[in-house]
C-alpha positions as CSV (number, residue, x, y, z in Angstrom):
1,X,-38.8,-30.2,15.5
2,X,-36.6,-31.3,12.6
3,X,-37.2,-34.9,11.5
4,X,-36.4,-37.5,8.8
5,X,-39.0,-39.1,6.6
6,X,-38.0,-42.6,5.7
7,X,-41.2,-44.3,4.2
8,X,-40.1,-45.1,0.7
9,X,-38.3,-41.9,0.1
10,X,-34.9,-40.4,0.5
11,X,-34.3,-38.8,3.8
12,X,-35.6,-35.3,3.9
13,X,-34.5,-32.6,6.4
14,X,-37.1,-30.1,7.4
15,X,-35.4,-26.9,8.6
16,X,-37.6,-24.7,10.7
17,X,-37.8,-21.1,9.8
18,X,-35.9,-20.0,12.9
19,X,-33.0,-22.3,12.0
20,X,-32.8,-20.9,8.5
21,X,-32.8,-17.4,9.8
22,X,-29.9,-18.2,12.2
23,X,-27.9,-19.8,9.4
24,X,-28.4,-16.7,7.2
25,X,-27.3,-14.4,10.1
26,X,-24.3,-16.5,10.7
27,X,-23.2,-16.1,7.1
28,X,-23.7,-12.4,7.2
29,X,-21.6,-12.1,10.4
30,X,-18.6,-13.6,8.6
31,X,-16.4,-10.5,8.0
32,X,-12.8,-9.5,7.1
33,X,-10.8,-9.5,3.9
34,X,-10.9,-12.7,1.9
35,X,-8.8,-13.4,-1.2
36,X,-11.3,-15.9,-2.6
37,X,-14.2,-13.4,-2.4
38,X,-12.0,-10.8,-4.1
39,X,-11.8,-13.0,-7.2
40,X,-15.6,-13.2,-7.7
41,X,-17.2,-11.8,-10.8
42,X,-19.2,-8.7,-10.9
43,X,-18.8,-4.9,-10.5
44,X,-15.7,-3.8,-8.6
45,X,-17.8,-1.9,-6.0
46,X,-19.9,-5.0,-5.3
47,X,-16.9,-7.0,-4.4
48,X,-17.0,-8.4,-0.8
49,X,-13.5,-7.0,0.0
50,X,-14.4,-3.6,-1.5
51,X,-17.6,-3.5,0.7
52,X,-15.6,-4.6,3.7
53,X,-13.0,-1.9,3.1
54,X,-15.8,0.7,3.0
55,X,-17.1,-0.6,6.4
56,X,-13.6,-0.4,7.9
57,X,-13.4,3.2,6.6
58,X,-16.7,4.1,8.3
59,X,-15.4,2.5,11.5
60,X,-12.3,4.7,11.3
61,X,-9.8,1.8,10.7
62,X,-7.8,3.0,7.6
63,X,-5.2,0.2,7.8
64,X,-7.7,-2.7,7.6
65,X,-9.6,-0.8,4.9
66,X,-6.3,-0.4,2.9
67,X,-5.5,-4.2,3.2
68,X,-9.0,-5.0,1.7
69,X,-8.6,-2.5,-1.2
70,X,-5.2,-4.0,-2.0
71,X,-6.7,-7.5,-2.1
72,X,-9.2,-6.2,-4.6
73,X,-6.4,-4.8,-6.7
74,X,-4.4,-8.1,-6.5
75,X,-7.4,-10.2,-7.6
76,X,-8.8,-8.1,-10.4
77,X,-7.2,-7.1,-13.7
78,X,-8.9,-3.7,-13.6
79,X,-9.8,-2.0,-10.3
80,X,-9.7,1.8,-10.7
81,X,-11.9,2.6,-7.7
82,X,-9.9,0.4,-5.4
83,X,-6.7,2.1,-6.7
84,X,-8.3,5.5,-6.0
85,X,-9.4,4.6,-2.4
86,X,-6.0,2.9,-1.7
87,X,-4.3,6.2,-2.8
88,X,-6.5,8.2,-0.5
89,X,-5.7,5.9,2.4
90,X,-2.0,6.0,1.8
91,X,-2.2,9.8,1.8
92,X,-4.2,9.7,5.1
93,X,-1.5,7.4,6.5
94,X,1.2,9.9,5.5
95,X,2.8,7.6,2.9
96,X,2.6,9.8,-0.2
97,X,4.8,7.8,-2.7
98,X,2.5,4.7,-2.9
99,X,-0.4,7.2,-2.9
100,X,0.9,8.8,-6.1
101,X,1.3,5.3,-7.7
102,X,-2.2,4.3,-7.0
103,X,-3.7,7.6,-8.1
104,X,-1.9,7.2,-11.4
105,X,-3.1,3.7,-11.8
106,X,-6.7,4.9,-11.2
107,X,-6.3,7.4,-14.0
108,X,-4.8,4.8,-16.3
109,X,-7.7,2.4,-15.8
110,X,-10.5,4.9,-15.9
111,X,-9.4,8.0,-17.9
112,X,-12.4,10.3,-18.0
113,X,-11.9,14.1,-18.1
114,X,-13.7,15.1,-14.9
115,X,-12.3,12.2,-12.9
116,X,-8.8,12.7,-14.3
117,X,-8.8,16.3,-13.2
118,X,-10.0,15.4,-9.7
119,X,-7.3,12.7,-9.3
120,X,-4.7,15.0,-10.7
121,X,-5.4,17.3,-7.8
122,X,-4.9,14.4,-5.4
123,X,-1.5,13.6,-7.1
124,X,-0.5,17.2,-6.5
125,X,-1.5,17.0,-2.9
126,X,0.5,13.8,-2.4
127,X,3.5,15.4,-4.1
128,X,3.3,18.3,-1.8
129,X,3.0,16.0,1.2
130,X,6.2,14.2,0.1
131,X,8.1,17.4,-0.3
132,X,6.9,18.6,3.1
133,X,8.5,15.4,4.6
134,X,11.9,16.6,3.4
135,X,13.8,18.8,5.9
136,X,14.1,22.4,5.0
137,X,10.4,23.3,4.5
138,X,10.3,23.7,0.7
139,X,6.9,25.3,0.9
140,X,6.5,28.9,2.0
141,X,4.6,29.6,5.2
142,X,1.4,30.4,3.4
143,X,1.4,26.9,2.0
144,X,0.8,28.1,-1.6
145,X,4.1,29.2,-3.2
146,X,7.2,27.1,-3.5
147,X,10.8,27.9,-4.2
148,X,12.6,27.2,-7.5
149,X,14.4,24.3,-6.0
150,X,11.1,22.8,-4.8
151,X,9.5,23.2,-8.3
152,X,12.4,21.4,-9.8
153,X,12.0,18.6,-7.2
154,X,8.3,18.2,-8.2
155,X,9.2,18.1,-11.9
156,X,11.9,15.5,-11.2
157,X,9.5,13.4,-9.1
158,X,6.8,13.4,-11.8
159,X,9.3,12.4,-14.4
160,X,10.6,9.6,-12.2
161,X,7.1,8.3,-11.5
162,X,6.4,8.1,-15.2
163,X,9.6,6.2,-15.8
164,X,8.8,3.7,-13.1
165,X,5.1,3.3,-14.0
166,X,5.4,0.0,-15.8
167,X,7.9,-1.5,-13.2
168,X,5.6,-0.5,-10.3
169,X,2.6,-2.4,-11.7
170,X,4.3,-5.7,-11.0
171,X,7.0,-4.8,-8.5
172,X,4.9,-3.0,-6.0
173,X,2.5,-5.8,-5.5
174,X,5.3,-8.3,-5.2
175,X,7.0,-6.2,-2.5
176,X,3.8,-6.0,-0.6
177,X,2.9,-9.7,-0.7
178,X,6.4,-11.2,-0.3
179,X,9.0,-9.6,1.9
180,X,12.0,-11.3,0.3
181,X,11.0,-11.8,-3.3
182,X,13.8,-11.2,-5.9
183,X,13.6,-8.1,-8.0
184,X,14.3,-7.8,-11.7
185,X,15.2,-4.5,-13.4
186,X,14.1,-1.9,-10.9
187,X,15.3,0.2,-8.0
188,X,12.1,1.2,-6.2
189,X,12.2,1.7,-2.4
190,X,15.9,0.6,-2.3
191,X,15.3,-2.7,-4.2
192,X,18.2,-3.4,-6.5
193,X,19.1,-6.1,-9.0
194,X,22.7,-6.6,-8.0
195,X,23.2,-5.0,-4.6
196,X,26.7,-4.2,-3.5
197,X,27.9,-5.9,-0.4
198,X,29.3,-3.4,2.1
199,X,31.3,-4.2,5.2
200,X,29.5,-3.9,8.5
201,X,30.5,-1.2,10.9
202,X,29.3,-0.2,14.4
203,X,26.4,2.2,14.5
204,X,25.6,4.6,17.3
205,X,21.9,4.3,18.0
206,X,19.7,7.1,19.3
207,X,17.7,6.4,22.4
208,X,14.9,3.9,21.8
209,X,16.2,3.1,18.2
210,X,17.1,-0.3,16.8
211,X,19.5,-1.4,14.1
212,X,18.8,-3.5,11.0
213,X,21.3,-5.1,8.6
214,X,20.2,-5.2,5.0
215,X,20.0,-8.6,3.3
216,X,19.4,-9.8,-0.2
217,X,16.0,-8.8,-1.5
218,X,15.4,-6.0,1.0
219,X,13.6,-2.7,0.2
220,X,12.3,0.0,2.5
221,X,8.8,-1.4,2.4
222,X,9.8,-4.9,3.4
223,X,12.1,-3.5,6.2
224,X,9.2,-1.4,7.5
225,X,7.0,-4.4,7.6
226,X,9.6,-6.5,9.4
227,X,10.4,-3.9,12.0
228,X,7.0,-2.2,12.5
229,X,4.5,-4.7,11.1
230,X,3.3,-2.1,8.5
231,X,4.7,-0.7,5.3
232,X,4.0,3.0,6.1
233,X,7.2,3.8,8.0
234,X,9.5,3.9,5.0
235,X,9.9,7.7,5.2
236,X,10.9,7.5,8.9
237,X,13.5,4.9,8.1
238,X,14.9,7.0,5.2
239,X,15.0,10.2,7.4
240,X,16.9,8.3,10.1
241,X,19.5,7.2,7.6
242,X,20.0,10.2,5.3
243,X,23.7,9.8,5.5
244,X,23.5,6.5,3.7
245,X,20.2,6.8,1.7
246,X,19.9,10.5,1.0
247,X,16.5,12.2,0.7
248,X,15.5,11.2,-2.9
249,X,12.5,9.1,-3.9
250,X,14.8,6.2,-4.9
251,X,17.2,5.3,-2.1
252,X,19.7,2.6,-2.8
253,X,20.2,-0.2,-0.3
254,X,23.3,-2.4,-0.2
255,X,23.7,-5.8,1.4
256,X,25.4,-5.5,4.8
257,X,24.4,-1.8,5.3
258,X,23.3,-1.2,8.9
259,X,20.3,1.0,9.2
260,X,19.0,2.9,12.2
261,X,15.4,2.0,12.9
262,X,13.8,4.9,14.8
263,X,11.4,4.3,17.7
């Protein structure tokens, strides 16, 4: 039994071995993503959030794994491995545009020839996935050759990604952490500096769909989070509103615009 010794000494707590073991197990059982643990020193892959993300991946839970990797990225100045894994998960979740962003960040932070070549292949895969989401099947049935128009789309997308690279480093994290944060100098995901106010008009909704009116500070990622609880439905929203947003990688939202939110 634990006891206090008082005879001429400061109180001393004797902790039996069984109690110490239980305390240690209790600490080990504390799981989940934690911003404070993400800020600890040490190798990136030894970070608690990074390890927890790997556990979620092994358990087949890509969304929780992605959240942990993104917290590692938010807390560390350099996190090439977390960027790489985040890109893989976005690709798995069929959201290729942020996947391309994270793959490029991974190369920027850890530019080694063999690694760069492998990540470049992932960027091509994500680019192809984005093009396949566009109506019209730009890829041929064999999945290898593409039309001239599709090749031009790929070139345009790569050029646009390079131009937005610096803006994305700050803007993308802000869009993910704060739904209504103001933007400065960018137009990614429909986020504009000085959005035009448009008059509201009735919208005929398909069965099971909802409507959403764009407000100041909105972008496709924040709207997806508001309406679905995740940021991975941006492509679905854009497809349902091609008459207003088009099919390009940089749709422009306007205050007062009424969007169709598919089921």
